[in-house]
N, C-alpha and C positions, 0 to 999 in steps of 0.2 A: 553647223550644217550637216546633217547626217554624209556619211559618205555615199554617193550614187551605187549600189553595188548592179554590176552587169548582168545579163540573164544568164551566162556560163557560170559566173562566180556564185550565182542562186542556185541552179542545179546541181555545184558541186557541194554545196554547204547542206542543199536539202540532202543530198546522197549520206556525207557523213553523220548528220544528225539520224538517220530514218537507220545507220549502223551505230549509232548508241557511241560515235567517236570522235565526237565535232569539240568537242573541249578540252583540249589539250592539257592535264595535271600532270603527266611526269614522260619519261624517256618512252618509255611502252606504248603509251596510247600515242605518242608522237610518231613512230613506226610503224607501229597500225593505221593513222591517217594516211600518212605519208603513200605506203602500199594500197591499201584504198583508191587513193587518187592514182595513183600508177595504172593500176588494172582497170580502171572506167575513163582515163585519158580520151582515150582515143574515139569510144562512144559518142564520148560529151563532146568533141571537138567538132566531130562529123556531123552534130548535133545542128552546133552552134556556127558553121566555117564560115568563114568572113571571104575565102576567097574562093577560087575554080575548085572542083569535085577532085578527089584525091590529093587536096595539097595536102592534109597533113601526110598522107603517107609518103610525100614526096618531098619535106622538108624535116619529119621529125626523125627521131633515130628511132629506131624500131624496138620491140619488148626484147628480145632476146637481146640487141646490141647495148640496151639500156642496163638488162643484166650482167651482162661481159665488162660494162664501166666499172657500173657499182662492185662489182665483185674486186676487177684491180687495184681498186681504191680503197676496197675496206684491205685485202689482204696488203696493201703497201699501211696500212694503216693511218691512212692520212686522212690529219683533221682541218687541215687550211687547205684550201683549192680558188682557182684561178678557174671560170667558165667564160669563152669568148662565146656568141651567141645565145641565144635563149628561144626565139622563135614560140611552139605551145608548151615549152617545157618538158617535156620527158628526157632530157640528159639531165635538167636540171634537178629534179626528182629525183632521179638515181641518187647523183650525188650527194642528195641530200640526205637519200637512205644511207647512204655508205656512211658518212663521214657523223651522222649521227648514233649510228649501229653499236658505240661503245661510250651511249651517254652527250647528249647536247655541252653539259660547258664544254668551251674551248673548242666549239665548232665552229667554224666560217668559210663563208662559200660567198664571194665574188664573183658575182655575172657582170660582164661587157655585153651591150649591147644598145646602139641607137634606133634601132626601129624596130621595139617592144609597141611601138603603136600601128602601127601597119598590121598587127597582127588583137588589135583591140585590147591589149595587155592580155591577152590568154595567158600567158605563163607566169605573169606575175600573179595574176590572180589566182591559178594551180596550187603556186608553192606559197602562197600567204593562205590558201582553203587550207593546205595541207598541214600548217602549224609551223612552216620553215621561215617566216619572217623575220622574227628575230635573231634567225642566223646568217641570215642571207641579206645583200647589199645588191643593187640593181645601177649602174652606170648607164648613164643613156647617152654616151657616145661613144666616137670611134675609138677602136681598142690601138690604132694606130697614136692616138692621141694620148689615150689614158694611160696606156701601160707604160710610156716613159717617165710618166708624172709620176707613177707607182713605182719606179727605179730611185727618183730622187729622191724620193721619201721614205727608202729603205725597206719598203713594204717585202715580205717573202711567205711564200706557201710549202707546201709539200707536192701538190702535182698542178697538173695544167690540164684542161678539157678544149681544143680549136675545134669548133665548128663553124667559123665564121664566115669573113668573107676568103672566097673562093682564087682571088686575083689575085697573080705568083706575086707584086708585089705586097702586097698586104699580107699576106702568109710570112713570108720570107720577114717583114717586119714584127709583125707577131712572136715569132721563132726570137728574133732578136733579142727582145728583153724580155720573154718567156725565161732563156737560157740565164739571166741575171734573176729573175723573181725567183723562179723555181731552188728552195736548196740545192747544195753541189748532192748530188747522188740519188736525188728526187725524180718525177716521173711528170713528161710530157706526154699526153694521150690526143690521137686527132681522128678525124670522121675523112671518107675519102679522099684518102691518100693515092685511090684509083685515077682521079682528075689528075693530067700530067703537070695543071698548076698548082698542085697542091706537093704532088709527090716531088715534082722536080727542087720546091722548096726544102722539103725535109732530107731530102737528098744532098744538097749542102753542108746542113748540119751534122749530119750524119758521115759524112766524108772527110771532114775540114777543122771539126770539134772533139771529135770521141764521144759524140753519142751512140750507144747501142741499140739495138732492137730487142724488145723484151717478148719473151715467149707470148703467147695467148692459147690457154688449154681445149680451146673450141675454136670453129670458125664464124669469122668474126669481121665485118669492114674496117674497124678499127685498130689501131697501129701505134704502140704504145712503147716508148724511146727514153730507154736509163741516161740521165746524164752523168758526166765524169764526178766524182769525187773531190773534186777544185777544180774552180773557173780560171780556166789560162784564157787567153788569146792565143789561135794559131799563129805556126809564122807566114808570112805572106809568102815568104820562097818554096813553101812547102802544099802551098793550095794544090789542091784536087778540082779538076774540072765536074759540075756535080749534074749533069744532065743526065733524064731518064731516059 
């Protein structure tokens, strides 16, 4: 049975066919596809908005911050990335652009989000329409359950982007396992650290596990943290209170 194509995916596909970049035959065309979808995503998401007016702007990473995310990962030379939270796919497309900028071979993007169905799969449709389907895997499960399983499987990535649950204990658990999944010396980037529930969780790892804040060259709501070059457990006698 043919796969049903949503109106949103059909609109994206029509856009790419008109720009003569729909068929991905090489890495140059893949990057062109990603950039086209990124540029037009806000317009099309507004047209096919499934929730309240303004939801895209509230939920999605802005184009500016998506560029910041892309540039951080590109400068890092990241080829493998875990992302928590998909929604409309704006950050996922930026990550896809970053990891495929030096060629798609060896690039891998693992996305964890149990709520993509609430967005009528718009984010995943944007990813696959851009040609990133073969580089991306979507895990429809809570990150607090998926991440520890990845640890036991020995999975490792160059970097992670966190924009999932903003509940303190969920963020704390996500970061607990990401510090084992991201390679020593790798990068963890977060959105919305201005929220106390997110910023307080991050503060523990900065004060107690040796994470260091990575400079971001332009104004952004993102924050990036460099992991220590070796993974070690902090001594409980040296515990530092971490409220903000």
